[in-house]
N, C-alpha and C positions, 0 to 999 in steps of 0.2 A: 380389039380396036382400043385406041387410047386417045384421051383428051388431055392435052398438056402433060404428056408422058405418064398419065395415070390410067390404069385399066378401067374400062367402062363399067365393070362390076362394082368398083369401089364408089364411083359416082352415083351409080344406081342405088346402092345400099343407102347412102346419104339421102338421096331423093325419096325413097320410099319411107325412111324413118322421118323425114320432115313432113311428108304428106300425111302419114299416119298421126302424127302430133297434131296437125292442122285439123283433119277430120274429126279426132277425139275432142279437140278444143271447141271445135263448132257443135258437135253434139252435146257436150258438156255445158256450153253456153245456153243452148235450146233448153235444156233440162232445168238449169238453174233459173232462167228467165220465164219459165212456165207459169209461174204464180204472179210474175210482175215484179217481184222485189228479190233482193238479195240479202241473205243473212250472213253474218260472219261465220257461222258455221259451215255453211255451203262454200264459202271462199277457202276456208281452212281444208275442208274435204277435198276440194278441188286441187289445191296445192299438193296435198299428200298423195292423191292419186295420180298426178301428172309427173311426180319424180322419176318413175322407171322409164316412161316415154322420153322425158327430157335427157336422163342419162344416156338412153339409146342413141339419141340425136348427137349427143356431145361425144359419144364413142366413135360414131360414124365420122363426124367432122375431124376428130383427131386422126382417124385412119386416113382420110383425105390429105390433111395437112402432112402427115408422115410420108405418105406416097409422093406428094409434091416436092418435098424436101429431097427425097431419093432421086426423084427425076432431075432436079435441078443439079444435084451432085453428079450424077451420071452425065449430064449434059456438059457440065464444067470440066469433067475428066476427058471428055471427047474433044472439046475445043481447045483445051490446053496443048500447046505444041510440045513434042518431045526434045527436051535439050540434049544436044550431043556434044 
């Protein structure tokens, strides 16, 4: 199954990565706010811990972008009439 010419698996991989980042962010927020105040060390630690998850989301988004470009290229090849 395809969505805008891109396989569903590519979209699902992106969705899972974004959801994982969101869930992690919510849990991290709850942990940081447990004492009612945020220290600079907690902010730095959060940024360092989030790098891998953010990189994963960026990689998946690039995969979707690449697949969309390929789908558009294939679509334009099909639409172009063959000159005789």
